[in-house]
C-alpha positions as CSV (number, residue, x, y, z in Angstrom):
1,X,-13.3,6.3,-22.9
2,X,-16.2,5.7,-25.2
3,X,-19.2,3.5,-24.3
4,X,-19.8,0.4,-26.4
5,X,-22.5,-2.2,-26.3
6,X,-21.1,-5.7,-25.9
7,X,-23.0,-8.9,-26.4
8,X,-21.9,-11.7,-24.2
9,X,-23.3,-15.1,-23.4
10,X,-24.7,-15.4,-19.9
11,X,-22.4,-18.4,-19.1
12,X,-19.4,-16.4,-20.1
13,X,-20.5,-13.3,-18.1
14,X,-21.1,-15.6,-15.1
15,X,-17.6,-17.0,-15.4
16,X,-16.0,-13.5,-15.6
17,X,-18.0,-12.3,-12.5
18,X,-17.2,-15.4,-10.6
19,X,-13.5,-15.1,-11.3
20,X,-13.4,-11.5,-10.3
21,X,-15.2,-12.2,-7.0
22,X,-12.9,-15.1,-6.2
23,X,-9.8,-12.9,-6.8
24,X,-11.2,-10.2,-4.4
25,X,-12.1,-12.8,-1.8
26,X,-8.6,-14.3,-2.1
27,X,-7.0,-10.9,-1.6
28,X,-9.2,-10.1,1.4
29,X,-8.6,-13.5,3.0
30,X,-4.8,-13.1,2.6
31,X,-5.1,-9.7,4.3
32,X,-7.1,-11.2,7.2
33,X,-4.5,-13.9,7.7
34,X,-1.6,-11.5,7.7
35,X,-0.1,-11.6,11.3
36,X,2.2,-8.6,11.1
37,X,0.5,-5.3,10.2
38,X,2.0,-2.0,9.3
39,X,0.6,1.3,10.7
40,X,-2.0,1.9,8.0
41,X,-3.2,-1.7,7.9
42,X,-3.7,-1.6,11.7
43,X,-5.8,1.6,11.4
44,X,-7.9,-0.1,8.7
45,X,-8.2,-3.3,10.7
46,X,-9.4,-1.4,13.8
47,X,-11.4,1.1,11.8
48,X,-9.7,4.0,13.6
49,X,-8.0,7.3,12.6
50,X,-4.2,7.3,12.5
51,X,-4.1,9.9,15.2
52,X,-6.0,7.6,17.5
53,X,-3.5,4.8,16.9
54,X,-0.6,7.2,17.6
55,X,-2.3,8.2,20.8
56,X,-2.8,4.6,21.8
57,X,0.9,3.9,21.0
58,X,2.1,6.8,23.1
59,X,-0.2,5.7,26.0
60,X,1.0,2.1,25.7
61,X,-2.6,1.0,25.2
62,X,-1.6,-1.2,22.2
63,X,1.6,-3.2,21.8
64,X,3.8,-2.5,18.8
65,X,7.2,-3.4,17.5
66,X,9.7,-1.0,16.0
67,X,12.1,-1.9,13.2
68,X,14.2,1.2,12.5
69,X,11.7,3.9,11.8
70,X,9.0,1.5,10.8
71,X,6.3,0.4,13.3
72,X,4.5,-2.9,13.2
73,X,1.7,-4.5,15.1
74,X,0.9,-8.2,15.7
75,X,-2.8,-8.9,15.0
76,X,-3.2,-11.3,17.9
77,X,-1.5,-8.9,20.4
78,X,-3.9,-6.1,19.2
79,X,-6.9,-8.3,19.8
80,X,-5.6,-9.4,23.2
81,X,-5.0,-5.8,24.3
82,X,-8.4,-4.7,23.2
83,X,-10.2,-7.7,24.8
84,X,-9.8,-6.1,28.3
85,X,-10.6,-2.6,27.1
86,X,-13.9,-0.9,26.5
87,X,-13.2,-0.7,22.7
88,X,-16.6,-1.0,21.1
89,X,-15.3,-2.4,17.8
90,X,-13.5,-5.3,19.5
91,X,-16.7,-7.4,19.5
92,X,-17.4,-6.7,15.9
93,X,-13.8,-7.6,14.9
94,X,-13.8,-10.9,16.7
95,X,-17.3,-11.8,15.4
96,X,-16.1,-11.0,11.9
97,X,-12.9,-13.1,12.2
98,X,-14.8,-16.2,13.5
């Protein structure tokens, strides 16, 4: 890819940046509102490693649903299960979502 110098009016640049930011925010908001999370989404939501989530599942520390071979987690059930635990990120997650 070669570098090129592009001249653009500031109003047009502002419009392009604003549109891009709005698209990213819309995607993030839809992800936050998603109630049923898959395994990786749950790891991302909690900020934990997949092995930690597997460990919590096997110890029944976190509720989950199984559909065939796939595993899903309900966002609200995750938060409720962590509310009574000593999970440090719970406070950060609930503060971020409010």
